[in-house]
NUKOL-824117 format. One record per residue (C-alpha): x, y, z; residue number from 1; residue in three letters. Coordinates in steps of 0.5 Angstrom, whole numbers, always signed. Example, Ala and Ser with C-alpha at 12.3 -4.5 7.8 and 13.67 -1.06 7.14 Angstrom:
<nodes>
<node <+25,-9,+16>,1,ala>
<node <+27,-2,+14>,2,ser>
</nodes>
This chain:
<nodes>
<node <+42,-64,-4>,1,met>
<node <+36,-63,-10>,2,ala>
<node <+38,-63,-17>,3,glu>
<node <+38,-57,-21>,4,leu>
<node <+33,-60,-26>,5,ala>
<node <+28,-62,-20>,6,glu>
<node <+29,-54,-18>,7,leu>
<node <+28,-52,-25>,8,gln>
<node <+21,-56,-25>,9,gln>
<node <+19,-53,-19>,10,val>
<node <+21,-46,-21>,11,asp>
<node <+16,-47,-27>,12,leu>
<node <+11,-49,-23>,13,leu>
<node <+11,-43,-18>,14,leu>
<node <+12,-39,-25>,15,asp>
<node <+5,-41,-27>,16,val>
<node <+2,-41,-19>,17,arg>
<node <+1,-49,-19>,18,arg>
<node <+3,-48,-12>,19,thr>
<node <+0,-54,-9>,20,ala>
<node <+4,-59,-14>,21,thr>
<node <+10,-55,-13>,22,ala>
<node <+9,-56,-5>,23,arg>
<node <+9,-63,-6>,24,glu>
<node <+15,-64,-10>,25,arg>
<node <+19,-59,-5>,26,leu>
<node <+16,-63,+1>,27,ser>
<node <+19,-69,-2>,28,ala>
<node <+26,-66,-3>,29,leu>
<node <+26,-63,+4>,30,leu>
<node <+25,-70,+7>,31,arg>
<node <+32,-72,+3>,32,arg>
<node <+35,-66,+6>,33,asp>
<node <+31,-62,+11>,34,pro>
<node <+37,-56,+11>,35,asn>
<node <+37,-56,+3>,36,asp>
<node <+37,-48,+2>,37,val>
<node <+35,-48,-5>,38,glu>
<node <+29,-52,-3>,39,val>
<node <+27,-48,+3>,40,leu>
<node <+27,-42,-1>,41,val>
<node <+23,-45,-6>,42,arg>
<node <+18,-47,-1>,43,leu>
<node <+18,-40,+2>,44,ala>
<node <+16,-37,-5>,45,arg>
<node <+10,-42,-5>,46,ala>
<node <+8,-40,+1>,47,glu>
<node <+9,-33,-1>,48,his>
<node <+5,-34,-7>,49,leu>
<node <-1,-37,-3>,50,asp>
<node <-1,-30,+2>,51,asp>
<node <+1,-35,+8>,52,asp>
<node <+7,-30,+10>,53,glu>
<node <+8,-33,+17>,54,glu>
<node <+10,-40,+14>,55,gln>
<node <+14,-36,+8>,56,ala>
<node <+18,-32,+13>,57,leu>
<node <+19,-39,+17>,58,glu>
<node <+22,-43,+11>,59,his>
<node <+26,-37,+9>,60,val>
<node <+29,-36,+16>,61,glu>
<node <+31,-43,+16>,62,arg>
<node <+34,-42,+9>,63,ala>
<node <+38,-36,+12>,64,leu>
<node <+40,-40,+18>,65,ala>
<node <+44,-45,+14>,66,ser>
<node <+47,-39,+9>,67,asp>
<node <+46,-32,+11>,68,pro>
<node <+49,-29,+5>,69,thr>
<node <+44,-33,+0>,70,his>
<node <+42,-27,-4>,71,glu>
<node <+35,-30,-6>,72,gly>
<node <+33,-32,+1>,73,ala>
<node <+35,-25,+3>,74,arg>
<node <+31,-21,-3>,75,phe>
<node <+25,-26,-2>,76,leu>
<node <+25,-24,+6>,77,arg>
<node <+25,-17,+4>,78,ala>
<node <+19,-18,+0>,79,ser>
<node <+15,-22,+5>,80,ile>
<node <+17,-17,+10>,81,leu>
<node <+14,-12,+6>,82,cys>
<node <+8,-15,+5>,83,glu>
<node <+7,-16,+12>,84,ser>
<node <+8,-8,+13>,85,lys>
<node <+14,-9,+17>,86,arg>
<node <+17,-4,+12>,87,tyr>
<node <+23,-2,+17>,88,ala>
<node <+26,-9,+17>,89,glu>
<node <+25,-10,+9>,90,ala>
<node <+29,-3,+8>,91,glu>
<node <+34,-6,+12>,92,glu>
<node <+35,-12,+8>,93,met>
<node <+35,-9,+2>,94,leu>
<node <+40,-4,+4>,95,leu>
<node <+44,-10,+5>,96,gly>
<node <+43,-12,-2>,97,leu>
<node <+44,-6,-5>,98,leu>
<node <+51,-5,-1>,99,arg>
<node <+53,-11,-5>,100,glu>
<node <+50,-10,-11>,101,asn>
<node <+49,-2,-12>,102,pro>
<node <+47,-2,-19>,103,arg>
<node <+42,-8,-19>,104,asp>
<node <+35,-5,-22>,105,ala>
<node <+31,-11,-18>,106,asp>
<node <+33,-9,-11>,107,tyr>
<node <+32,-1,-13>,108,leu>
<node <+25,-3,-15>,109,ala>
<node <+24,-7,-9>,110,ala>
<node <+27,-1,-5>,111,tyr>
<node <+22,+4,-8>,112,ala>
<node <+16,-1,-7>,113,arg>
<node <+18,-1,+0>,114,val>
<node <+18,+7,+1>,115,met>
<node <+12,+8,-3>,116,leu>
<node <+8,+3,+1>,117,leu>
<node <+11,+7,+7>,118,ala>
<node <+8,+13,+4>,119,leu>
<node <+16,+16,+3>,120,glu>
<node <+14,+18,-4>,121,leu>
<node <+19,+23,-6>,122,asp>
<node <+25,+17,-4>,123,lys>
<node <+21,+12,-7>,124,ala>
<node <+20,+16,-14>,125,gly>
<node <+28,+17,-14>,126,arg>
<node <+29,+10,-13>,127,leu>
<node <+24,+8,-18>,128,ala>
<node <+28,+13,-23>,129,gln>
<node <+34,+10,-22>,130,glu>
<node <+32,+3,-23>,131,ala>
<node <+29,+5,-29>,132,ile>
<node <+35,+9,-32>,133,arg>
<node <+39,+2,-30>,134,leu>
<node <+34,-2,-33>,135,glu>
<node <+28,+2,-37>,136,pro>
<node <+23,-4,-38>,137,glu>
<node <+24,-6,-30>,138,asn>
<node <+16,-7,-29>,139,gln>
<node <+17,-6,-22>,140,his>
<node <+20,+1,-22>,141,ala>
<node <+15,+3,-28>,142,leu>
<node <+9,+1,-23>,143,leu>
<node <+12,+5,-17>,144,val>
<node <+13,+11,-22>,145,his>
<node <+6,+11,-25>,146,gly>
<node <+3,+10,-18>,147,leu>
<node <+7,+16,-16>,148,ile>
<node <+5,+20,-22>,149,ala>
<node <-2,+18,-20>,150,ser>
<node <-2,+21,-13>,151,val>
<node <+1,+27,-15>,152,arg>
<node <-4,+29,-20>,153,gly>
<node <+0,+28,-27>,154,arg>
<node <-6,+24,-30>,155,asp>
<node <-3,+23,-37>,156,glu>
<node <+4,+20,-35>,157,glu>
<node <+0,+16,-30>,158,ala>
<node <-4,+13,-35>,159,gln>
<node <+2,+12,-40>,160,ala>
<node <+5,+8,-35>,161,ala>
<node <+0,+4,-32>,162,leu>
<node <-5,+2,-36>,163,thr>
<node <-2,-4,-40>,164,thr>
<node <+2,-6,-34>,165,leu>
<node <-4,-7,-29>,166,leu>
<node <-8,-10,-34>,167,ala>
<node <-3,-15,-35>,168,ser>
<node <+0,-17,-28>,169,asp>
<node <-5,-18,-23>,170,pro>
<node <+0,-17,-17>,171,glu>
<node <+1,-10,-20>,172,ser>
<node <-6,-9,-18>,173,thr>
<node <-5,-12,-11>,174,gln>
<node <+0,-6,-10>,175,val>
<node <-5,-1,-12>,176,val>
<node <-10,-3,-8>,177,trp>
<node <-5,-4,-2>,178,leu>
<node <-3,+4,-3>,179,leu>
<node <-10,+6,-4>,180,phe>
<node <-12,+3,+3>,181,his>
<node <-5,+6,+6>,182,met>
<node <-7,+13,+4>,183,leu>
<node <-14,+12,+7>,184,ile>
<node <-11,+10,+13>,185,thr>
<node <-6,+16,+13>,186,ala>
<node <-13,+20,+12>,187,arg>
<node <-9,+23,+5>,188,arg>
<node <-16,+23,+2>,189,tyr>
<node <-14,+27,-4>,190,arg>
<node <-8,+22,-6>,191,glu>
<node <-12,+16,-5>,192,ala>
<node <-18,+19,-9>,193,glu>
<node <-13,+19,-15>,194,arg>
<node <-10,+12,-14>,195,val>
<node <-18,+10,-13>,196,gly>
<node <-19,+13,-20>,197,gln>
<node <-14,+8,-23>,198,gln>
<node <-17,+2,-20>,199,leu>
<node <-24,+4,-23>,200,leu>
<node <-21,+4,-30>,201,arg>
<node <-19,-3,-29>,202,leu>
<node <-26,-5,-27>,203,asp>
<node <-31,+0,-27>,204,pro>
<node <-37,-5,-25>,205,thr>
<node <-33,-6,-18>,206,asp>
<node <-38,-3,-13>,207,glu>
<node <-33,-3,-7>,208,ser>
<node <-29,+2,-11>,209,ile>
<node <-35,+6,-13>,210,val>
<node <-37,+7,-6>,211,asp>
<node <-30,+8,-3>,212,ala>
<node <-29,+14,-9>,213,leu>
<node <-36,+17,-7>,214,val>
<node <-33,+17,+1>,215,glu>
<node <-27,+20,-2>,216,leu>
<node <-30,+25,-6>,217,arg>
<node <-34,+28,+0>,218,val>
<node <-28,+28,+4>,219,ala>
<node <-24,+32,-1>,220,asn>
<node <-30,+37,-3>,221,his>
<node <-29,+44,-1>,222,trp>
<node <-36,+44,+3>,223,ala>
<node <-32,+39,+8>,224,ala>
<node <-27,+44,+9>,225,trp>
<node <-30,+46,+16>,226,pro>
<node <-30,+39,+18>,227,leu>
<node <-22,+38,+16>,228,tyr>
<node <-20,+37,+23>,229,pro>
<node <-25,+32,+24>,230,leu>
<node <-24,+28,+18>,231,leu>
<node <-16,+28,+19>,232,arg>
<node <-16,+26,+26>,233,trp>
<node <-22,+23,+27>,234,gly>
<node <-25,+22,+35>,235,trp>
<node <-18,+25,+38>,236,ala>
<node <-21,+32,+34>,237,ala>
<node <-28,+31,+36>,238,ser>
<node <-26,+30,+44>,239,ala>
<node <-21,+36,+43>,240,ala>
<node <-26,+40,+40>,241,leu>
<node <-31,+39,+45>,242,trp>
<node <-26,+40,+51>,243,phe>
<node <-25,+47,+47>,244,val>
<node <-32,+49,+47>,245,ala>
<node <-34,+47,+54>,246,ile>
<node <-28,+50,+57>,247,val>
<node <-27,+56,+52>,248,gly>
<node <-34,+57,+52>,249,gly>
<node <-35,+58,+59>,250,arg>
<node <-29,+63,+60>,251,ala>
<node <-32,+67,+54>,252,leu>
<node <-39,+67,+57>,253,val>
<node <-36,+70,+64>,254,arg>
<node <-32,+75,+60>,255,trp>
<node <-37,+77,+55>,256,asn>
<node <-44,+73,+54>,257,pro>
<node <-45,+76,+47>,258,thr>
<node <-38,+73,+45>,259,val>
<node <-39,+67,+49>,260,gly>
<node <-46,+65,+46>,261,met>
<node <-44,+66,+39>,262,thr>
<node <-38,+62,+40>,263,phe>
<node <-42,+56,+43>,264,leu>
<node <-48,+57,+38>,265,gly>
<node <-42,+56,+32>,266,ala>
<node <-40,+50,+36>,267,tyr>
<node <-47,+47,+36>,268,val>
<node <-48,+49,+28>,269,ile>
<node <-41,+45,+27>,270,leu>
<node <-44,+39,+30>,271,val>
<node <-50,+39,+26>,272,ile>
<node <-47,+40,+20>,273,tyr>
<node <-42,+34,+21>,274,ser>
<node <-48,+30,+22>,275,trp>
<node <-52,+32,+16>,276,thr>
<node <-46,+34,+11>,277,tyr>
<node <-44,+27,+9>,278,gln>
<node <-51,+23,+8>,279,pro>
<node <-53,+29,+4>,280,ile>
<node <-47,+30,+0>,281,phe>
<node <-46,+23,-2>,282,lys>
<node <-53,+22,-5>,283,arg>
<node <-52,+29,-9>,284,trp>
<node <-45,+26,-11>,285,val>
<node <-49,+19,-13>,286,arg>
<node <-54,+23,-17>,287,arg>
<node <-49,+27,-21>,288,arg>
<node <-45,+20,-23>,289,ala>
<node <-51,+17,-25>,290,ser>
</nodes>
């Protein structure tokens, strides 16, 4: 079993992200005892810091096979599962920890983060508030609280919570980016635009954020309302609209040719509008911003 001093040295290396050196020392310790739980947990943490979630999960599960009750291993496993977007499994792991430690602010904040990224925003907000009540300076809970304020359009509250936190903590910025992409994937464009504004404040020169915000501004503008089904459901909406136009148009023409032709004409206009709206409006948005 590894000595406490050896583990503390590894912890210091991991805290400053010197993962290569930490991994070398941990590999040497593991050769002495391949089933040392504390070494396996730290090796999993090193892989997690290097974004190798598959290897991290393998090491932490080896640790849990030796000691299923190890809190550090269980908490780390929940974090790895969250990063892998396996939110239901991460939630299950955190619920087990919270049943044993219901007043642990770190566990509550981690659970809030899982719910945030699963887009269960109301639940995430309640969990973050409880974590802040128990530990007012808990940065993970403050991050979730600030991001929810941003999504909800409470800009001053979001700014107060996020400005210093995001500037000083690169890992927090990764959470913001992940939430940004999750909201876009879920086609929740208005909320994604608000989160994107926070990213732009961090780095106003990042063209990828500017491009994404232009796309979102176009999707959120009132002129895009006629295209809402297409923007919200994509190709499925296009196929459904085409089917309704063909079948419904034919039925209407048989019933009343004037009404039927008007309906088909409106469909053609909508199709043309869907092709031309975005490129024209993007140029207009960029011209206004420049």
